[in-house]
C-alpha positions in Angstrom: 63.8 111.9 159.3 67.4 112.3 158.3 69.7 109.3 158.2 73.1 110.2 159.6 76.2 108.1 159.3 77.4 106.4 162.4 80.8 107.3 164.0 82.7 104.0 164.4 85.2 103.4 167.1 87.1 100.2 166.5 84.9 97.6 164.7 81.2 97.6 164.4 79.3 94.3 164.6 77.5 93.9 161.2 74.1 93.7 162.9 74.4 97.2 164.5 73.8 99.7 161.6 70.6 98.0 160.4 69.3 97.6 164.0 70.0 101.3 164.6 68.0 102.2 161.6 65.1 100.1 162.7 65.4 101.7 166.3 65.3 105.2 164.9 62.3 104.4 162.7 60.5 102.7 165.5 60.8 105.6 167.9 59.5 108.1 165.2 56.5 105.9 164.6 55.7 104.6 168.1 52.5 105.4 169.9 50.1 103.7 172.3 48.3 102.1 169.3 51.3 100.3 167.7 53.4 98.9 170.6 53.2 95.6 168.7 56.2 96.9 166.7 58.5 96.5 169.7 59.4 92.8 168.9 60.8 94.0 165.5 63.6 95.8 167.3 63.8 94.3 170.9 64.8 90.8 172.0 62.5 88.8 174.3 65.1 89.3 177.2 65.5 93.0 176.8 66.8 94.9 179.8 65.6 98.6 179.7 66.3 101.4 182.0 65.6 105.2 182.0 65.6 107.8 184.8 61.9 106.9 185.6 62.2 103.1 185.8 63.6 99.8 184.6 62.1 96.6 183.3 63.3 93.2 182.1 61.6 91.3 179.3 59.6 92.3 176.2 56.3 92.0 177.9 57.4 94.2 180.8 58.8 96.7 178.2 55.5 96.8 176.3 53.6 97.4 179.5 56.1 100.2 180.5 55.7 101.9 177.2 51.9 101.5 177.3 51.9 103.6 180.5 54.5 106.0 179.1 52.6 106.7 175.9 49.1 106.7 177.4 48.7 110.5 177.4 51.1 111.3 174.6 49.7 113.6 171.9 52.7 113.3 169.7 56.4 112.3 170.1 59.2 112.3 167.6 63.0 112.3 167.9 65.8 114.0 166.2 68.7 111.6 166.2 72.4 112.6 166.0 75.3 110.5 164.8 75.7 107.2 166.7 78.9 106.1 168.1 79.4 102.4 167.5 81.9 100.0 169.0 81.4 96.3 168.3 77.9 95.4 169.4 77.3 98.6 171.4 76.0 102.0 170.2 75.4 105.3 171.8 72.8 107.5 170.1 72.3 111.1 171.1 68.8 112.5 170.5 66.3 115.3 171.2 62.7 114.2 172.0 59.9 116.5 170.8 57.0 115.7 173.0 53.4 116.8 173.4 51.7 115.3 176.4 48.2 115.9 177.7 49.5 116.4 181.3 52.7 118.4 180.6 52.7 122.1 179.7 49.0 122.0 178.6 49.9 119.8 175.7 52.4 122.3 174.2 55.6 120.8 172.8 58.6 120.4 175.0 62.1 119.3 174.0 64.3 117.0 176.0 67.8 116.1 175.1 69.1 112.6 175.9 71.2 109.7 174.8 70.5 106.0 174.4 73.1 103.3 175.1 72.2 100.1 173.4 73.6 96.6 172.9 72.7 94.5 169.8 72.6 90.7 169.7 71.2 88.8 166.7 69.8 91.9 165.0 67.8 92.8 168.1 68.4 95.2 171.0 69.0 93.2 174.2 70.1 96.2 176.4 68.8 99.8 176.2 69.5 102.5 178.7 68.3 106.1 178.3 70.0 109.0 179.9 68.1 112.3 180.2 67.3 115.0 182.7 64.0 113.9 184.3 63.7 117.4 185.7 63.7 118.8 182.1 61.0 116.3 181.2 58.8 116.6 184.2 59.6 119.0 187.1 60.4 122.0 185.0 57.0 121.7 183.3 54.8 121.4 186.4 52.6 124.4 187.4 54.2 126.7 190.0 57.2 124.4 190.8 58.2 124.4 187.2 58.7 128.1 187.2 60.8 128.0 190.3 63.0 125.2 188.9 63.5 127.1 185.6 64.3 130.3 187.6 66.9 128.4 189.8 68.5 126.8 186.7 68.7 130.2 185.0 70.1 131.8 188.2 72.7 129.1 188.7 73.7 128.9 185.0 
C-alpha cells in the first residue's frame, strides 16, 4: 500500500490525516472475519451510504458489511490523493474485488470515491459513490454482456 499525501483545500482538522490513514489500512485488511476492527475507525453514530444501501449506527454498519463481505474471496483498494477541507475528506479509489458470485470469482475493478467526515478521530459520516452497474450488472451472465456492449456502443 502506498501512502499518498493529501491535497488540502483551506485548513485540515488535525484529526483527519491520521483517521484517513486508519481508514485506508482498515479497508485493505477488512474481511468477514475481522469486522471487529470497525470501531477503530468509525464512531458509534456513523451514518453510512453507498449505491446499494444506507445504515445508521455502528451495529447496523457491522451487519451491513457482514452481508457485503459474506461471499468475498478478496478485496483491496488502491487509494488516490485525498482532498481535505477542515473535518471533511474526499478519497478516490479503485476496488479490486474477487467475489464468489461475480464473474466466477475473477477479479473486477470498480472505481469510486468516498466522502467522509471526521469527528474526535473517528469517521461519523461515510458516503461511497460508485457505478453499481460496473460492480454488479455488467458482471451478470447474459445481461452483463449486453450492458457492456451498450456502454461500448454509446461511448
